[in-house]
C-alpha positions in Angstrom: 128.3 5.7 33.3 126.7 3.4 30.8 123.1 2.2 31.2 122.3 -1.5 30.8 118.7 -2.6 30.8 117.7 -6.1 31.7 114.3 -7.9 31.8 113.6 -10.2 34.7 110.7 -12.4 35.5 108.4 -10.9 38.1 109.4 -13.5 40.7 113.1 -12.7 40.3 112.5 -8.9 40.3 110.7 -9.3 43.6 113.6 -11.2 45.0 116.0 -8.5 43.8 113.8 -5.9 45.5 113.7 -7.8 48.7 117.5 -8.4 48.8 118.1 -4.8 47.8 116.2 -3.6 50.9 117.6 -6.4 53.2 121.2 -5.6 52.2 120.8 -1.9 52.7 121.1 -0.7 49.1 118.9 2.2 48.2 118.3 1.1 44.6 118.3 -2.1 42.5 121.2 -0.6 40.5 123.4 -0.3 43.5 122.6 -3.9 44.5 123.4 -5.3 41.0 126.6 -3.2 40.7 127.8 -4.6 44.0 127.2 -8.1 42.8 129.0 -7.5 39.5 132.0 -5.9 41.3 132.3 -9.0 43.5 131.9 -11.3 40.6 134.6 -9.7 38.5 136.9 -9.5 41.5 136.6 -13.2 41.9 134.9 -12.9 45.3 132.5 -15.5 46.5 129.0 -14.1 46.3 127.3 -14.7 49.6 124.8 -12.6 51.4 125.3 -11.4 55.0 122.8 -9.7 57.2 123.2 -5.9 57.2 123.2 -4.5 60.8 122.6 -0.8 60.7 124.6 1.3 63.1 124.1 4.8 64.3 125.2 7.3 61.6 127.3 9.2 64.2 129.2 6.0 65.0 130.0 5.5 61.3 131.1 9.1 60.9 133.5 8.8 63.8 135.0 5.5 62.5 135.6 7.1 59.1 137.2 10.1 60.6 139.4 8.0 62.8 141.0 6.4 59.8 142.4 9.7 58.7 141.8 8.7 55.1 138.7 10.8 54.4 138.0 14.5 54.5 134.9 15.8 56.3 133.1 16.6 53.0 133.5 13.0 51.8 132.3 11.6 55.2 129.2 13.9 55.1 128.5 12.7 51.5 128.7 9.1 52.6 126.5 9.5 55.6 123.9 11.6 53.6 123.7 8.7 51.2 123.3 6.2 54.0 120.4 8.2 55.4 118.5 7.6 52.1 119.0 3.8 52.4 116.0 1.7 53.4 117.8 0.6 56.6 118.0 4.2 57.8 114.8 5.9 56.4 112.2 6.0 59.1 
C-alpha cells in the first residue's frame, strides 16, 4: 500500500476527525480511503448516520450469508471493536 501525505488547515482536519468518529471509522485514513473509493466508483458522496449494532448480531448476519468463513468474520468483528462507535 502506498502512503500519501496531505496537509489540511486545522479547521478541516478537525472536521475530518469529527466525521471519522461519527461515521464509525477507526482512523482518518480509513475515512479518506472510503471517500476516494466512492468518488472513483462514481457514487454520490453523502453522509449517513452510523447506528452501531451489537457485534453478535453482525457476526450472525455475516455467517448467515454463507460467503465468509469464521476466521474472516472474527477478523471483521475484532476490527469493529476498535472503532470509536464500539470502544467503551
